[in-house]
C-alpha positions in Angstrom: 79.7 156.0 -57.1 83.2 154.4 -58.6 81.8 152.5 -60.9 80.4 155.4 -63.1 83.4 156.9 -63.7 85.2 157.2 -66.6 87.6 154.2 -66.9 90.9 153.6 -69.2 90.2 151.7 -71.9 92.5 148.4 -72.6 96.2 148.9 -73.9 96.1 147.9 -77.6 98.6 145.3 -78.2 100.6 146.9 -81.4 102.4 144.7 -84.1 105.9 143.7 -83.0 108.8 142.0 -85.2 111.8 140.6 -83.8 110.3 141.8 -80.3 110.7 145.7 -81.0 107.5 147.4 -82.5 106.7 148.8 -85.7 106.2 152.0 -85.4 107.7 152.8 -88.8 106.5 152.1 -92.5 109.2 149.9 -93.0 109.2 148.2 -89.7 105.7 146.8 -90.6 107.1 145.9 -94.0 110.0 143.7 -92.8 107.7 141.9 -90.1 104.9 141.4 -93.0 107.4 140.4 -95.6 109.2 137.8 -93.1 105.7 136.3 -92.3 104.6 135.6 -95.6 108.1 134.5 -96.7 108.6 131.9 -93.9 104.8 130.5 -94.9 105.2 130.3 -98.4 106.5 127.0 -98.8 104.4 125.1 -96.2 102.8 122.3 -96.3 98.9 123.0 -95.9 96.7 120.6 -94.1 93.3 121.4 -95.6 91.4 118.9 -93.5 90.6 122.1 -91.0 88.6 123.1 -93.3 86.3 120.2 -92.6 85.4 121.1 -89.2 83.8 124.0 -90.9 80.4 122.2 -91.0 80.5 121.6 -87.7 79.2 125.4 -87.7 76.2 126.7 -87.7 74.9 129.5 -90.9 73.6 132.2 -90.3 70.8 132.6 -92.6 70.5 136.7 -93.8 66.8 138.3 -93.6 65.4 139.0 -97.1 65.5 142.1 -98.0 65.2 144.3 -101.6 67.3 146.6 -103.6 64.9 149.3 -102.2 65.2 148.3 -98.1 69.0 148.4 -99.1 69.0 151.2 -100.9 66.8 152.8 -98.0 69.1 152.1 -95.1 72.2 153.3 -97.1 70.5 156.9 -97.8 68.8 157.0 -94.2 72.8 156.4 -92.6 75.0 158.0 -95.2 75.7 160.8 -93.0 76.8 158.7 -90.0 79.5 157.0 -91.9 83.0 157.3 -91.5 84.7 160.2 -93.8 86.0 156.9 -96.5 84.8 157.4 -100.5 82.8 154.8 -100.2 80.8 156.4 -97.6 80.3 153.2 -95.7 81.2 152.9 -91.9 
């Protein structure tokens, strides 16, 4: 059946600057530097922050330090290989 065959994942759009992809670190720096400098002195409408009150807050389930430590220990070997061992 065709619905169980592997499918290609959708392409990820890369960062572009002046219509060109940022393939080198210097290209990425120029894109970020230019974007920051363009926005640096623009006025900000702080009233958009008032709209955040419209969204409901998600409450955390309570947990103890022991619960947290046990979960970290349990999933430690399943984490990314970063120094903090968290995925």
